[in-house]
ZADO-1210 file (C-alpha; in nm, 4 decimals, padded with zeros to 6 digits):
<atoms>
<atom x="00.0000" y="00.0000" z="00.0000" code="UNK" pos="1"/>
<atom x="00.1129" y="00.3544" z="-00.0760" code="UNK" pos="2"/>
<atom x="00.0223" y="00.6122" z="00.1879" code="UNK" pos="3"/>
<atom x="00.0811" y="00.9836" z="00.1324" code="UNK" pos="4"/>
<atom x="-00.0318" y="01.1804" z="00.4371" code="UNK" pos="5"/>
<atom x="-00.0699" y="01.5583" z="00.4608" code="UNK" pos="6"/>
<atom x="00.2209" y="01.6262" z="00.2266" code="UNK" pos="7"/>
<atom x="00.3050" y="01.9826" z="00.1260" code="UNK" pos="8"/>
<atom x="00.5830" y="02.1368" z="-00.0797" code="UNK" pos="9"/>
<atom x="00.6595" y="02.5032" z="-00.1364" code="UNK" pos="10"/>
<atom x="00.9257" y="02.6511" z="-00.3645" code="UNK" pos="11"/>
<atom x="01.1028" y="02.9802" z="-00.2979" code="UNK" pos="12"/>
<atom x="00.9045" y="03.0224" z="00.0197" code="UNK" pos="13"/>
<atom x="00.5894" y="03.1267" z="-00.1648" code="UNK" pos="14"/>
<atom x="00.5021" y="02.8999" z="-00.4597" code="UNK" pos="15"/>
<atom x="00.2976" y="02.6115" z="-00.3176" code="UNK" pos="16"/>
<atom x="00.3221" y="02.3194" z="-00.5605" code="UNK" pos="17"/>
<atom x="00.1545" y="02.0626" z="-00.3346" code="UNK" pos="18"/>
<atom x="-00.0724" y="02.1552" z="-00.0455" code="UNK" pos="19"/>
<atom x="-00.1736" y="01.9026" z="00.2221" code="UNK" pos="20"/>
<atom x="-00.2004" y="01.6058" z="-00.0146" code="UNK" pos="21"/>
<atom x="-00.3425" y="01.2856" z="00.1341" code="UNK" pos="22"/>
<atom x="-00.3606" y="00.9807" z="-00.0899" code="UNK" pos="23"/>
<atom x="-00.3916" y="00.6082" z="-00.0212" code="UNK" pos="24"/>
<atom x="-00.3450" y="00.3525" z="-00.2989" code="UNK" pos="25"/>
<atom x="-00.4410" y="-00.0050" z="-00.2197" code="UNK" pos="26"/>
<atom x="-00.2789" y="-00.3092" z="-00.3881" code="UNK" pos="27"/>
<atom x="-00.4019" y="-00.3872" z="-00.7379" code="UNK" pos="28"/>
<atom x="-00.4716" y="-00.0269" z="-00.8366" code="UNK" pos="29"/>
<atom x="-00.3511" y="00.1966" z="-01.1163" code="UNK" pos="30"/>
<atom x="-00.3502" y="00.5683" z="-01.0467" code="UNK" pos="31"/>
<atom x="-00.3061" y="00.8272" z="-01.3183" code="UNK" pos="32"/>
<atom x="-00.1853" y="01.1734" z="-01.2267" code="UNK" pos="33"/>
<atom x="-00.3830" y="01.3672" z="-01.4842" code="UNK" pos="34"/>
<atom x="-00.2226" y="01.5974" z="-01.7332" code="UNK" pos="35"/>
<atom x="-00.4430" y="01.8654" z="-01.5768" code="UNK" pos="36"/>
<atom x="-00.2131" y="01.8413" z="-01.2757" code="UNK" pos="37"/>
<atom x="-00.0089" y="02.1271" z="-01.4120" code="UNK" pos="38"/>
<atom x="00.2167" y="02.2187" z="-01.1212" code="UNK" pos="39"/>
<atom x="00.2035" y="01.9337" z="-00.8731" code="UNK" pos="40"/>
<atom x="00.2539" y="01.6222" z="-01.0830" code="UNK" pos="41"/>
<atom x="00.6325" y="01.6154" z="-01.1106" code="UNK" pos="42"/>
<atom x="00.6755" y="01.7353" z="-00.7535" code="UNK" pos="43"/>
<atom x="00.4530" y="01.4553" z="-00.6232" code="UNK" pos="44"/>
<atom x="00.6439" y="01.1903" z="-00.8174" code="UNK" pos="45"/>
<atom x="00.9785" y="01.3245" z="-00.6973" code="UNK" pos="46"/>
<atom x="00.8614" y="01.3169" z="-00.3362" code="UNK" pos="47"/>
<atom x="00.7190" y="00.9657" z="-00.3737" code="UNK" pos="48"/>
<atom x="01.0532" y="00.8401" z="-00.5057" code="UNK" pos="49"/>
<atom x="01.2585" y="01.0218" z="-00.2422" code="UNK" pos="50"/>
<atom x="01.4265" y="01.2564" z="-00.4894" code="UNK" pos="51"/>
<atom x="01.2649" y="01.5581" z="-00.3260" code="UNK" pos="52"/>
<atom x="01.1805" y="01.6039" z="00.0423" code="UNK" pos="53"/>
<atom x="00.8417" y="01.7515" z="00.1368" code="UNK" pos="54"/>
<atom x="00.8157" y="02.0472" z="00.3715" code="UNK" pos="55"/>
<atom x="00.5729" y="01.8490" z="00.5836" code="UNK" pos="56"/>
<atom x="00.3845" y="01.5216" z="00.5824" code="UNK" pos="57"/>
<atom x="00.4684" y="01.1552" z="00.5522" code="UNK" pos="58"/>
<atom x="00.5116" y="00.9074" z="00.2642" code="UNK" pos="59"/>
<atom x="00.5195" y="00.5305" z="00.3136" code="UNK" pos="60"/>
<atom x="00.5408" y="00.2421" z="00.0684" code="UNK" pos="61"/>
<atom x="00.4386" y="-00.0924" z="00.2174" code="UNK" pos="62"/>
<atom x="00.5014" y="00.0504" z="00.5622" code="UNK" pos="63"/>
<atom x="00.8496" y="00.1861" z="00.4855" code="UNK" pos="64"/>
<atom x="00.9023" y="00.5599" z="00.5142" code="UNK" pos="65"/>
<atom x="01.0715" y="00.6925" z="00.2009" code="UNK" pos="66"/>
<atom x="01.2895" y="00.9316" z="00.4024" code="UNK" pos="67"/>
<atom x="01.3592" y="00.7592" z="00.7358" code="UNK" pos="68"/>
<atom x="01.3971" y="00.4114" z="00.5800" code="UNK" pos="69"/>
<atom x="01.4912" y="00.4850" z="00.2173" code="UNK" pos="70"/>
<atom x="01.6695" y="00.1576" z="00.1393" code="UNK" pos="71"/>
<atom x="01.3714" y="-00.0634" z="00.2221" code="UNK" pos="72"/>
<atom x="01.1242" y="00.1830" z="00.0718" code="UNK" pos="73"/>
<atom x="01.3114" y="00.2043" z="-00.2586" code="UNK" pos="74"/>
<atom x="01.3281" y="-00.1730" z="-00.2823" code="UNK" pos="75"/>
<atom x="00.9490" y="-00.1656" z="-00.3149" code="UNK" pos="76"/>
<atom x="00.9310" y="00.0273" z="-00.6419" code="UNK" pos="77"/>
<atom x="01.0751" y="00.0734" z="-00.9877" code="UNK" pos="78"/>
<atom x="01.0880" y="00.4252" z="-01.1309" code="UNK" pos="79"/>
<atom x="01.0961" y="00.5349" z="-01.4946" code="UNK" pos="80"/>
<atom x="01.1486" y="00.9096" z="-01.5264" code="UNK" pos="81"/>
<atom x="01.0389" y="01.1246" z="-01.8182" code="UNK" pos="82"/>
<atom x="01.4035" y="01.1410" z="-01.9307" code="UNK" pos="83"/>
<atom x="01.5385" y="00.8004" z="-02.0421" code="UNK" pos="84"/>
<atom x="01.8867" y="00.9331" z="-02.1191" code="UNK" pos="85"/>
<atom x="02.0743" y="00.7400" z="-01.8520" code="UNK" pos="86"/>
<atom x="02.3582" y="00.4861" z="-01.8558" code="UNK" pos="87"/>
<atom x="02.4233" y="00.5750" z="-02.2178" code="UNK" pos="88"/>
<atom x="02.7698" y="00.4196" z="-02.2308" code="UNK" pos="89"/>
<atom x="02.6427" y="00.0766" z="-02.1310" code="UNK" pos="90"/>
<atom x="02.5102" y="-00.1852" z="-02.3675" code="UNK" pos="91"/>
<atom x="02.1461" y="-00.2739" z="-02.3124" code="UNK" pos="92"/>
<atom x="02.2301" y="-00.6161" z="-02.1693" code="UNK" pos="93"/>
<atom x="02.4920" y="-00.4609" z="-01.9396" code="UNK" pos="94"/>
<atom x="02.2365" y="-00.2178" z="-01.8017" code="UNK" pos="95"/>
<atom x="01.9810" y="-00.4921" z="-01.7356" code="UNK" pos="96"/>
<atom x="02.2390" y="-00.7089" z="-01.5601" code="UNK" pos="97"/>
<atom x="02.3509" y="-00.4072" z="-01.3560" code="UNK" pos="98"/>
<atom x="01.9941" y="-00.3523" z="-01.2332" code="UNK" pos="99"/>
<atom x="01.9475" y="-00.7241" z="-01.1665" code="UNK" pos="100"/>
<atom x="02.2702" y="-00.7287" z="-00.9631" code="UNK" pos="101"/>
<atom x="02.1554" y="-00.4323" z="-00.7537" code="UNK" pos="102"/>
<atom x="01.8316" y="-00.6079" z="-00.6620" code="UNK" pos="103"/>
<atom x="01.9788" y="-00.9555" z="-00.6209" code="UNK" pos="104"/>
<atom x="01.7914" y="-01.1212" z="-00.9069" code="UNK" pos="105"/>
<atom x="01.9448" y="-01.4656" z="-00.9639" code="UNK" pos="106"/>
<atom x="02.0961" y="-01.5606" z="-01.2978" code="UNK" pos="107"/>
<atom x="01.8236" y="-01.7939" z="-01.4232" code="UNK" pos="108"/>
<atom x="01.5381" y="-01.5614" z="-01.3299" code="UNK" pos="109"/>
<atom x="01.7005" y="-01.2542" z="-01.4819" code="UNK" pos="110"/>
<atom x="01.7699" y="-01.4399" z="-01.8054" code="UNK" pos="111"/>
<atom x="01.4067" y="-01.5487" z="-01.8250" code="UNK" pos="112"/>
<atom x="01.2813" y="-01.1955" z="-01.7645" code="UNK" pos="113"/>
<atom x="01.5265" y="-01.0370" z="-02.0065" code="UNK" pos="114"/>
<atom x="01.4223" y="-01.2836" z="-02.2744" code="UNK" pos="115"/>
<atom x="01.0527" y="-01.2332" z="-02.2015" code="UNK" pos="116"/>
<atom x="01.0476" y="-00.8538" z="-02.1932" code="UNK" pos="117"/>
<atom x="01.2915" y="-00.8050" z="-02.4796" code="UNK" pos="118"/>
<atom x="01.0681" y="-01.0213" z="-02.6988" code="UNK" pos="119"/>
<atom x="00.7536" y="-00.8370" z="-02.5892" code="UNK" pos="120"/>
<atom x="00.9081" y="-00.4962" z="-02.6567" code="UNK" pos="121"/>
<atom x="01.0989" y="-00.6037" z="-02.9699" code="UNK" pos="122"/>
<atom x="01.4401" y="-00.5274" z="-02.8183" code="UNK" pos="123"/>
<atom x="01.6147" y="-00.8644" z="-02.8655" code="UNK" pos="124"/>
<atom x="01.8447" y="-00.7463" z="-03.1429" code="UNK" pos="125"/>
<atom x="01.9393" y="-00.4253" z="-02.9608" code="UNK" pos="126"/>
<atom x="02.0593" y="-00.5777" z="-02.6327" code="UNK" pos="127"/>
<atom x="02.4194" y="-00.5916" z="-02.7530" code="UNK" pos="128"/>
<atom x="02.4223" y="-00.2273" z="-02.8643" code="UNK" pos="129"/>
<atom x="02.5121" y="00.0725" z="-02.6513" code="UNK" pos="130"/>
<atom x="02.2206" y="00.2714" z="-02.5167" code="UNK" pos="131"/>
<atom x="02.3557" y="00.5926" z="-02.6693" code="UNK" pos="132"/>
<atom x="02.2901" y="00.4390" z="-03.0123" code="UNK" pos="133"/>
<atom x="01.9207" y="00.3868" z="-02.9308" code="UNK" pos="134"/>
<atom x="01.6339" y="00.6069" z="-03.0427" code="UNK" pos="135"/>
<atom x="01.4326" y="00.7840" z="-02.7719" code="UNK" pos="136"/>
<atom x="01.1655" y="00.5149" z="-02.7854" code="UNK" pos="137"/>
<atom x="01.4219" y="00.2355" z="-02.7521" code="UNK" pos="138"/>
<atom x="01.5780" y="00.4071" z="-02.4506" code="UNK" pos="139"/>
<atom x="01.2337" y="00.4355" z="-02.2969" code="UNK" pos="140"/>
<atom x="01.1726" y="00.0645" z="-02.3487" code="UNK" pos="141"/>
<atom x="01.5106" y="-00.0196" z="-02.1949" code="UNK" pos="142"/>
<atom x="01.4256" y="00.1812" z="-01.8819" code="UNK" pos="143"/>
<atom x="01.0911" y="00.0015" z="-01.8583" code="UNK" pos="144"/>
<atom x="01.2661" y="-00.3349" z="-01.8874" code="UNK" pos="145"/>
<atom x="01.5052" y="-00.2253" z="-01.6143" code="UNK" pos="146"/>
<atom x="01.2256" y="-00.1707" z="-01.3628" code="UNK" pos="147"/>
<atom x="01.0419" y="-00.4888" z="-01.4588" code="UNK" pos="148"/>
<atom x="01.3449" y="-00.7131" z="-01.4215" code="UNK" pos="149"/>
<atom x="01.3298" y="-00.7053" z="-01.0415" code="UNK" pos="150"/>
<atom x="00.9484" y="-00.7274" z="-01.0316" code="UNK" pos="151"/>
<atom x="00.8792" y="-00.4514" z="-00.7765" code="UNK" pos="152"/>
<atom x="00.5540" y="-00.4099" z="-00.5867" code="UNK" pos="153"/>
<atom x="00.5034" y="-00.0600" z="-00.7279" code="UNK" pos="154"/>
<atom x="00.5800" y="00.0920" z="-01.0678" code="UNK" pos="155"/>
<atom x="00.6182" y="00.4700" z="-01.0863" code="UNK" pos="156"/>
<atom x="00.6092" y="00.5826" z="-01.4491" code="UNK" pos="157"/>
<atom x="00.6453" y="00.9446" z="-01.5590" code="UNK" pos="158"/>
<atom x="00.5205" y="00.9873" z="-01.9181" code="UNK" pos="159"/>
<atom x="00.5922" y="00.6210" z="-02.0027" code="UNK" pos="160"/>
<atom x="00.4387" y="00.6320" z="-02.3518" code="UNK" pos="161"/>
<atom x="00.6481" y="00.9185" z="-02.4858" code="UNK" pos="162"/>
<atom x="00.8382" y="00.8064" z="-02.7944" code="UNK" pos="163"/>
<atom x="00.6933" y="00.4560" z="-02.8001" code="UNK" pos="164"/>
<atom x="00.5556" y="00.3040" z="-03.1180" code="UNK" pos="165"/>
<atom x="00.1874" y="00.1965" z="-03.1087" code="UNK" pos="166"/>
<atom x="00.2659" y="-00.1721" z="-03.0549" code="UNK" pos="167"/>
<atom x="00.5018" y="-00.1037" z="-02.7645" code="UNK" pos="168"/>
<atom x="00.2483" y="00.1367" z="-02.6122" code="UNK" pos="169"/>
<atom x="-00.0137" y="-00.1358" z="-02.6271" code="UNK" pos="170"/>
<atom x="00.2231" y="-00.3896" z="-02.4681" code="UNK" pos="171"/>
<atom x="00.3079" y="-00.1505" z="-02.1848" code="UNK" pos="172"/>
<atom x="-00.0607" y="-00.0873" z="-02.1131" code="UNK" pos="173"/>
<atom x="-00.1214" y="-00.4618" z="-02.1005" code="UNK" pos="174"/>
<atom x="00.1708" y="-00.5057" z="-01.8609" code="UNK" pos="175"/>
<atom x="00.0240" y="-00.2384" z="-01.6347" code="UNK" pos="176"/>
<atom x="-00.3102" y="-00.4186" z="-01.6331" code="UNK" pos="177"/>
<atom x="-00.1429" y="-00.7508" z="-01.5560" code="UNK" pos="178"/>
<atom x="00.0380" y="-00.6029" z="-01.2578" code="UNK" pos="179"/>
<atom x="-00.2880" y="-00.4694" z="-01.1182" code="UNK" pos="180"/>
<atom x="-00.4392" y="-00.8163" z="-01.1577" code="UNK" pos="181"/>
<atom x="-00.1429" y="-00.9487" z="-00.9562" code="UNK" pos="182"/>
<atom x="-00.2340" y="-00.7095" z="-00.6716" code="UNK" pos="183"/>
<atom x="00.0552" y="-00.4789" z="-00.7490" code="UNK" pos="184"/>
<atom x="00.0236" y="-00.1061" z="-00.8070" code="UNK" pos="185"/>
<atom x="00.1094" y="00.1377" z="-01.0847" code="UNK" pos="186"/>
<atom x="00.1440" y="00.5117" z="-01.0231" code="UNK" pos="187"/>
<atom x="00.1791" y="00.6953" z="-01.3517" code="UNK" pos="188"/>
<atom x="00.1407" y="01.0233" z="-01.5320" code="UNK" pos="189"/>
<atom x="00.0651" y="01.0707" z="-01.8988" code="UNK" pos="190"/>
<atom x="-00.0659" y="01.3362" z="-02.1334" code="UNK" pos="191"/>
<atom x="-00.1957" y="01.0632" z="-02.3672" code="UNK" pos="192"/>
<atom x="-00.5677" y="01.0763" z="-02.2971" code="UNK" pos="193"/>
<atom x="-00.6476" y="00.7569" z="-02.4879" code="UNK" pos="194"/>
<atom x="-00.4593" y="00.5667" z="-02.2207" code="UNK" pos="195"/>
<atom x="-00.7391" y="00.6646" z="-01.9856" code="UNK" pos="196"/>
<atom x="-01.0355" y="00.6721" z="-02.2258" code="UNK" pos="197"/>
<atom x="-00.9812" y="00.3728" z="-02.4508" code="UNK" pos="198"/>
<atom x="-00.8217" y="00.1337" z="-02.2050" code="UNK" pos="199"/>
<atom x="-00.9930" y="00.2532" z="-01.8881" code="UNK" pos="200"/>
<atom x="-00.7048" y="00.1584" z="-01.6618" code="UNK" pos="201"/>
<atom x="-00.6944" y="00.4789" z="-01.4607" code="UNK" pos="202"/>
<atom x="-00.9272" y="00.3912" z="-01.1767" code="UNK" pos="203"/>
<atom x="-00.9070" y="00.7394" z="-01.0361" code="UNK" pos="204"/>
<atom x="-00.7756" y="01.0665" z="-01.1759" code="UNK" pos="205"/>
<atom x="-00.6128" y="01.3041" z="-00.9319" code="UNK" pos="206"/>
<atom x="-00.6546" y="01.6626" z="-01.0438" code="UNK" pos="207"/>
<atom x="-00.4073" y="01.9101" z="-00.8989" code="UNK" pos="208"/>
<atom x="-00.5176" y="02.2682" z="-00.9321" code="UNK" pos="209"/>
<atom x="-00.2814" y="02.5576" z="-00.9820" code="UNK" pos="210"/>
<atom x="-00.2947" y="02.7009" z="-00.6317" code="UNK" pos="211"/>
<atom x="-00.3432" y="02.4109" z="-00.3949" code="UNK" pos="212"/>
<atom x="-00.4415" y="02.0465" z="-00.3722" code="UNK" pos="213"/>
<atom x="-00.6741" y="01.9722" z="-00.0792" code="UNK" pos="214"/>
<atom x="-00.7155" y="01.6084" z="-00.1843" code="UNK" pos="215"/>
<atom x="-00.8056" y="01.2985" z="00.0119" code="UNK" pos="216"/>
<atom x="-00.8452" y="01.0070" z="-00.2283" code="UNK" pos="217"/>
<atom x="-00.8665" y="00.6365" z="-00.1548" code="UNK" pos="218"/>
<atom x="-00.8749" y="00.3708" z="-00.4256" code="UNK" pos="219"/>
</atoms>
């Protein structure tokens, strides 16, 4: 379960990006941070992942506080940012093995997952190439594979469909649905409205207004 309690964040002492946000996400749910969430979306994701500290409030993932117990909390999720330009000097397979090593995924299991996800996302032939030779969409798919390889409880995806071809977009949506069916959670943001309308996987849409966000939402 993800529990965000009374979280606020102000920039420059006056610009309030997030105001007293309370949000509980139960297992098996997918939550979309709407594209209408103009000012608070990125800030909320950064606080949830521990990149940015809130001014007040508490954030827990499966009972682990993201700031007082960051190691255990971060083991609970995989994060794909809106900028996939990371680890560019590594080959795709090197990056995936690096992630698997960090999370202690054994050799047989990682090989099975690499084979499975590379086939799904049509990345088999690119695994031996350096990431800096990839297109934006290929880099995005590699980052997605990186978070799936250790099978976290929670996926946090910031604009995951950007740069993806239609087939890969469809596959990613199906993977998100499957994880919800497995009682895992997906916390994502996207400006692609058809992800919400056509596939109906956003069970709730959190709308953050420009000035403040007095939200208490349970799903």
